MARLUM-890729 format. One record per residue (C-alpha): residue number from 0; residue in three letters; x, y, z. Coordinates in pm, whole numbers, plus 50000, padded with zeros to 5 digits. Each point is the difference from the previous one (the first is absolute). Example, Ala and Ser with C-alpha at 12.3 -4.5 7.8 and 13.67 -1.06 7.14 Angstrom:
// residues 2
+------+--------+-------+-------+-------+
| kegu | zadren |    c1 |    c2 |    c3 |
+------+--------+-------+-------+-------+
|    0 |    ALA | 51230 | 49550 | 50780 |
|    1 |    SER | 50137 | 50344 | 49934 |
+------+--------+-------+-------+-------+
// end
This chain:
// residues 89
+------+--------+-------+-------+-------+
| kegu | zadren |    c1 |    c2 |    c3 |
+------+--------+-------+-------+-------+
|    0 |    MET | 36417 | 08523 | 12197 |
|    1 |    ARG | 49765 | 50078 | 50286 |
|    2 |    SER | 50106 | 50100 | 50348 |
|    3 |    ALA | 49818 | 50006 | 50333 |
|    4 |    SER | 50084 | 50088 | 50358 |
|    5 |    ILE | 50044 | 49734 | 50266 |
|    6 |    THR | 49691 | 50137 | 50173 |
|    7 |    ALA | 49788 | 49959 | 49686 |
|    8 |    VAL | 50134 | 49650 | 49934 |
|    9 |    LYS | 49932 | 49893 | 50361 |
|   10 |    ALA | 49645 | 50131 | 49981 |
|   11 |    LYS | 49915 | 49823 | 49673 |
|   12 |    PHE | 50260 | 49724 | 49973 |
|   13 |    SER | 49790 | 49747 | 49807 |
|   14 |    GLY | 49902 | 50269 | 49749 |
|   15 |    TYR | 50364 | 50089 | 49939 |
|   16 |    ILE | 50092 | 49633 | 49961 |
|   17 |    LYS | 49730 | 49969 | 49733 |
|   18 |    GLU | 50117 | 50321 | 49836 |
|   19 |    SER | 50359 | 49871 | 49991 |
|   20 |    GLN | 49886 | 49749 | 49736 |
|   21 |    GLN | 49990 | 50295 | 49759 |
|   22 |    GLY | 50355 | 50104 | 50087 |
|   23 |    PRO | 50238 | 50063 | 50291 |
|   24 |    ILE | 49899 | 50239 | 50276 |
|   25 |    VAL | 50271 | 50200 | 50174 |
|   26 |    VAL | 49929 | 50035 | 50373 |
|   27 |    THR | 50119 | 50328 | 50149 |
|   28 |    LYS | 50072 | 50132 | 50348 |
|   29 |    ASN | 50020 | 50376 | 50041 |
|   30 |    GLY | 49999 | 50024 | 49620 |
|   31 |    LYS | 50303 | 49773 | 49954 |
|   32 |    PRO | 49985 | 49649 | 49848 |
|   33 |    VAL | 50051 | 49723 | 50258 |
|   34 |    ALA | 49845 | 49689 | 49841 |
|   35 |    MET | 49823 | 49868 | 49695 |
|   36 |    LEU | 49694 | 49781 | 49955 |
|   37 |    LEU | 50039 | 49755 | 49712 |
|   38 |    SER | 49744 | 49755 | 49875 |
|   39 |    VAL | 50137 | 49646 | 49979 |
|   40 |    THR | 49843 | 49756 | 49756 |
|   41 |    ASP | 50182 | 49674 | 50078 |
|   42 |    GLU | 50260 | 49835 | 50224 |
|   43 |    GLU | 50274 | 50032 | 49737 |
|   44 |    GLU | 49959 | 50376 | 50006 |
|   45 |    ILE | 50037 | 49997 | 50379 |
|   46 |    GLU | 50324 | 49801 | 49965 |
|   47 |    ARG | 50135 | 50246 | 49740 |
|   48 |    LEU | 49924 | 50294 | 50229 |
|   49 |    ILE | 50160 | 49832 | 50301 |
|   50 |    LEU | 50313 | 49917 | 49801 |
|   51 |    ALA | 50018 | 50350 | 49855 |
|   52 |    TYR | 50021 | 50144 | 50352 |
|   53 |    SER | 50210 | 49725 | 50159 |
|   54 |    PRO | 50345 | 50133 | 50101 |
|   55 |    LYS | 50139 | 49644 | 49996 |
|   56 |    PHE | 49874 | 49930 | 49647 |
|   57 |    GLN | 50119 | 50340 | 49875 |
|   58 |    GLY | 50344 | 49922 | 50145 |
|   59 |    MET | 50006 | 49669 | 49815 |
|   60 |    LEU | 49913 | 50179 | 49675 |
|   61 |    GLN | 50277 | 50255 | 50053 |
|   62 |    ILE | 50257 | 49722 | 50056 |
|   63 |    ALA | 49879 | 49819 | 49687 |
|   64 |    GLU | 50021 | 50319 | 49794 |
|   65 |    GLN | 50352 | 50067 | 50127 |
|   66 |    GLN | 50110 | 49645 | 49920 |
|   67 |    THR | 49853 | 50036 | 49651 |
|   68 |    ARG | 50188 | 50327 | 49942 |
|   69 |    GLU | 50322 | 49837 | 50118 |
|   70 |    GLY | 49949 | 49696 | 49776 |
|   71 |    LYS | 49968 | 49769 | 50301 |
|   72 |    ALA | 49637 | 49906 | 49946 |
|   73 |    GLN | 49901 | 49644 | 49926 |
|   74 |    LYS | 49874 | 49944 | 49646 |
|   75 |    HIS | 49627 | 49947 | 49958 |
|   76 |    GLU | 50041 | 49648 | 49862 |
|   77 |    GLU | 50234 | 49896 | 50284 |
|   78 |    PHE | 49761 | 50130 | 50263 |
|   79 |    TRP | 49702 | 49806 | 49864 |
|   80 |    ALA | 50209 | 49686 | 49949 |
|   81 |    GLU | 50089 | 50012 | 50371 |
|   82 |    VAL | 49638 | 50064 | 50099 |
|   83 |    ILE | 49881 | 49702 | 49794 |
|   84 |    ALA | 50282 | 49778 | 50132 |
|   85 |    GLY | 49914 | 50099 | 50359 |
|   86 |    ALA | 49632 | 49921 | 49942 |
|   87 |    LYS | 50085 | 49651 | 49873 |
|   88 |    SER | 50212 | 49909 | 50304 |
+------+--------+-------+-------+-------+
// end
């Protein structure tokens, strides 16, 4: 994985964007990582990244995992039956 300083990235931003297609670039400030440049190939990938870093979505996943551990989760078949029924109404 490549890294570059903020100063270098600012000076040659478009070049680093192009380079990020080969792999992530860690952006550093005073030698410490502060950001990362990632190449995005489609809108679905953007959605996955946004969800991965969404505190609200992560909270929903934690609740679902807890409910599953406690045996309180809705069965897969029941969930989809409700979704289909809701779509028909």
